[in-house]
NUKEZA-912589 format. One record per residue (C-alpha): x, y, z; chain; residue number from 1. Coordinates in Angstrom, 3 decimals. Example, Ala and Ser with C-alpha at 12.3 -4.5 7.8 and 13.67 -1.06 7.14 Angstrom:
<rs>
R         u         v         w  chaine  num
R    12.300    -4.500     7.800       A    1
R    13.670    -1.060     7.140       A    2
</rs>
This chain:
<rs>
R         u         v         w  chaine  num
R    48.271   109.631   -16.834       A    1
R    46.189   112.184   -18.938       A    2
R    48.824   113.390   -21.550       A    3
R    46.463   115.641   -23.767       A    4
R    45.577   117.234   -20.418       A    5
R    49.278   117.961   -19.508       A    6
R    49.902   119.314   -22.915       A    7
R    47.154   121.925   -22.955       A    8
R    48.257   123.057   -19.532       A    9
R    51.973   123.313   -20.540       A   10
R    50.804   125.116   -23.800       A   11
R    48.786   127.857   -21.922       A   12
R    51.800   128.224   -19.452       A   13
R    54.015   128.925   -22.332       A   14
R    51.632   131.439   -23.628       A   15
R    51.211   132.829   -20.146       A   16
R    54.875   133.418   -19.910       A   17
R    54.844   135.106   -23.485       A   18
R    52.277   137.629   -22.361       A   19
R    54.294   138.533   -19.350       A   20
R    57.292   138.886   -21.076       A   21
R    59.113   136.250   -18.879       A   22
R    58.168   138.167   -15.634       A   23
R    57.937   135.976   -12.544       A   24
R    54.548   135.079   -11.448       A   25
R    52.722   133.101    -8.797       A   26
R    50.155   130.371    -9.237       A   27
R    47.383   132.805    -8.283       A   28
R    48.490   134.952   -11.415       A   29
R    48.378   131.918   -13.718       A   30
R    44.742   131.038   -12.253       A   31
R    43.479   134.819   -12.855       A   32
R    44.587   134.519   -16.647       A   33
R    43.282   131.157   -16.869       A   34
R    39.952   132.498   -15.859       A   35
R    40.106   135.598   -18.028       A   36
R    41.143   133.640   -21.183       A   37
R    37.985   131.198   -20.417       A   38
R    35.846   134.054   -20.181       A   39
R    36.978   135.615   -23.407       A   40
R    36.612   132.359   -25.301       A   41
R    33.143   131.841   -24.223       A   42
R    32.304   135.161   -25.136       A   43
R    33.761   134.845   -28.770       A   44
R    31.961   131.314   -28.902       A   45
R    28.380   132.937   -27.892       A   46
R    28.098   136.528   -28.442       A   47
R    24.899   136.725   -26.766       A   48
R    26.457   136.042   -23.223       A   49
R    25.406   139.001   -20.822       A   50
R    27.775   141.750   -19.425       A   51
R    26.753   140.251   -16.173       A   52
R    28.329   136.742   -17.058       A   53
R    31.538   138.342   -18.240       A   54
R    31.619   140.143   -15.044       A   55
R    31.331   136.696   -13.024       A   56
R    33.779   134.708   -15.357       A   57
R    36.397   137.780   -14.607       A   58
R    35.481   138.657   -11.340       A   59
R    39.295   138.212   -10.459       A   60
R    40.763   140.253   -12.865       A   61
R    43.450   142.442   -11.188       A   62
R    41.860   145.620   -12.018       A   63
R    38.422   144.680   -10.281       A   64
R    40.516   143.851    -7.032       A   65
R    42.172   147.114    -7.136       A   66
R    38.976   149.013    -7.430       A   67
R    37.220   146.777    -4.528       A   68
R    40.366   147.095    -2.204       A   69
R    40.283   150.705    -2.752       A   70
R    36.670   151.302    -2.020       A   71
R    37.322   148.926     1.428       A   72
R    40.317   151.241     2.364       A   73
R    38.102   154.356     1.962       A   74
R    35.309   152.833     4.443       A   75
R    38.159   151.816     6.593       A   76
R    39.469   155.348     6.699       A   77
R    36.166   156.964     7.248       A   78
R    35.600   154.816    10.197       A   79
R    38.815   155.700    11.582       A   80
R    38.149   159.572    11.058       A   81
R    34.729   159.274    12.381       A   82
R    36.081   158.242    15.692       A   83
R    39.253   160.918    15.614       A   84
R    36.508   163.384    15.010       A   85
R    34.139   162.678    18.126       A   86
R    33.834   165.587    20.576       A   87
R    35.387   168.099    17.951       A   88
R    33.616   170.805    15.849       A   89
R    34.231   168.652    12.742       A   90
R    31.761   165.951    11.824       A   91
R    33.352   164.657     8.048       A   92
R    36.421   163.881     6.352       A   93
R    35.464   165.980     4.098       A   94
R    35.379   169.128     6.553       A   95
R    38.705   168.527     7.807       A   96
R    40.045   168.058     4.351       A   97
R    38.877   171.596     3.481       A   98
R    40.151   173.124     6.605       A   99
R    43.811   171.485     6.365       A  100
R    43.542   172.883     2.661       A  101
R    42.772   176.417     4.134       A  102
R    45.721   175.914     6.623       A  103
R    48.148   175.657     4.217       A  104
R    47.086   178.864     1.985       A  105
R    45.917   182.280     3.027       A  106
R    42.469   181.798     1.022       A  107
R    40.839   180.255    -1.875       A  108
R    37.651   180.667    -3.937       A  109
R    35.066   178.244    -3.336       A  110
R    35.402   176.567    -6.832       A  111
R    39.208   176.515    -6.147       A  112
R    38.802   174.832    -2.394       A  113
R    36.204   172.401    -3.852       A  114
R    38.597   171.179    -7.048       A  115
R    41.484   170.859    -4.900       A  116
R    39.561   168.327    -2.536       A  117
R    38.404   166.263    -5.751       A  118
R    34.659   166.765    -5.293       A  119
R    31.497   167.455    -7.188       A  120
R    30.275   170.900    -6.807       A  121
R    27.016   170.423    -5.067       A  122
R    28.863   168.029    -2.495       A  123
R    31.656   170.665    -1.984       A  124
R    29.103   173.431    -1.443       A  125
R    27.517   171.985     1.206       A  126
R    30.725   171.173     3.051       A  127
R    31.453   175.060     2.692       A  128
R    27.986   175.876     4.092       A  129
R    28.568   173.558     7.059       A  130
R    31.945   175.331     8.051       A  131
R    30.571   178.717     7.294       A  132
R    27.722   177.990     9.724       A  133
R    30.007   176.697    12.334       A  134
R    32.013   179.783    12.146       A  135
R    35.115   177.680    11.283       A  136
R    35.736   179.510     7.970       A  137
R    34.773   183.114     6.818       A  138
R    34.084   184.286     3.278       A  139
R    34.842   187.776     1.799       A  140
R    34.942   189.314    -1.775       A  141
R    37.511   188.715    -3.881       A  142
R    39.361   192.092    -4.311       A  143
R    40.506   190.939    -7.929       A  144
R    37.340   190.017    -9.088       A  145
R    34.062   191.381    -7.304       A  146
R    31.792   188.439    -8.838       A  147
R    33.571   186.083    -6.733       A  148
R    33.933   185.251    -3.398       A  149
R    36.892   183.739    -1.438       A  150
R    37.034   181.685     1.872       A  151
R    39.618   181.385     4.739       A  152
R    40.058   179.747     8.100       A  153
R    39.150   181.403    11.250       A  154
R    40.786   181.662    14.502       A  155
R    38.010   179.079    15.687       A  156
R    38.543   177.059    12.634       A  157
R    42.402   176.849    13.686       A  158
R    41.569   175.761    17.062       A  159
R    39.315   173.062    15.744       A  160
R    41.883   171.590    13.287       A  161
R    44.790   171.830    15.894       A  162
R    42.568   169.877    18.398       A  163
R    42.273   166.826    16.222       A  164
R    45.714   166.851    14.426       A  165
R    47.107   163.874    16.989       A  166
R    43.720   161.932    16.461       A  167
R    44.334   162.236    12.617       A  168
R    47.852   161.329    12.755       A  169
R    46.814   158.032    14.436       A  170
R    44.279   157.579    11.537       A  171
R    46.861   157.968     9.112       A  172
R    48.970   155.043    10.849       A  173
R    46.212   152.969    11.221       A  174
R    45.177   153.077     7.470       A  175
R    49.033   152.243     6.506       A  176
R    48.319   149.253     8.946       A  177
R    51.064   146.543     8.728       A  178
R    53.208   147.869     5.709       A  179
R    56.916   148.191     5.963       A  180
R    58.534   151.558     5.266       A  181
R    59.517   150.302     1.361       A  182
R    56.014   149.265     1.028       A  183
R    54.779   152.383     1.949       A  184
R    57.044   154.563    -0.340       A  185
R    56.035   151.907    -3.247       A  186
R    52.437   152.563    -2.411       A  187
R    52.937   156.356    -2.282       A  188
R    54.757   156.396    -5.830       A  189
R    52.040   154.159    -7.253       A  190
R    48.997   156.241    -5.835       A  191
R    50.727   159.444    -7.111       A  192
R    50.840   157.997   -10.507       A  193
R    47.307   157.111   -10.145       A  194
R    46.509   160.488    -9.189       A  195
R    48.413   161.967   -12.152       A  196
R    46.278   160.231   -14.469       A  197
R    43.181   160.673   -12.981       A  198
R    43.305   164.478   -11.999       A  199
R    43.345   165.844   -15.566       A  200
R    40.221   163.911   -16.224       A  201
R    38.443   165.077   -13.015       A  202
R    39.696   168.799   -13.724       A  203
R    38.788   168.843   -17.374       A  204
R    36.373   165.973   -18.635       A  205
R    34.472   164.748   -15.577       A  206
R    30.884   165.548   -17.250       A  207
R    32.170   163.486   -20.059       A  208
R    30.426   159.842   -20.855       A  209
R    32.192   157.075   -19.231       A  210
R    33.025   155.531   -22.363       A  211
R    34.568   158.714   -23.698       A  212
R    36.743   158.813   -20.493       A  213
R    37.879   155.235   -21.071       A  214
R    39.636   156.539   -24.172       A  215
R    42.322   157.827   -21.794       A  216
R    43.196   154.261   -21.022       A  217
R    46.548   152.721   -22.138       A  218
R    46.378   149.891   -25.066       A  219
R    45.542   146.610   -23.110       A  220
R    48.973   144.673   -23.642       A  221
</rs>
């Protein structure tokens, strides 16, 4: 039996346990930790290692898994939404989202509407143009600020969105997939927490460099 190897494994398990504060973990968590620790050690031994190599050695990190699956979920949702919108006056998820926002309030400025939908100004402006051209929303002068224009949903827009509420509800069920009610509540809490972290960055600093935005991250445990 290779006793030195066993001693090293036990030593690493003890270190892994200390870093997690004694929290329970699966074998997969320990394997990820080993890969990350090894990648960091190799980088320290050889500072010339490229970012690409570090990415490969740390590709199982939880943060990258979360980002990857969020991207996948967005693509699944878009696929389902495209099917839900077939035959309607709407063509994209963003158009539905903009109309749904305007259903909940009397009107909004174009900038407010774009910000509520977490889009860049250029992309949001294109969505608003399409909705205006289709007669689903209308614009008018802001009575409190003549330099600004507001938009509101039209009767035609209300009819369009009423006609796809049921298919879009089905999309919501599909996106949630096989999660239990308890899992859905937990996921909502986690997503809400992430949204509270990202929203002020998007509102106030979205034009800042990436490294500056990274300063908002909490210290690595």
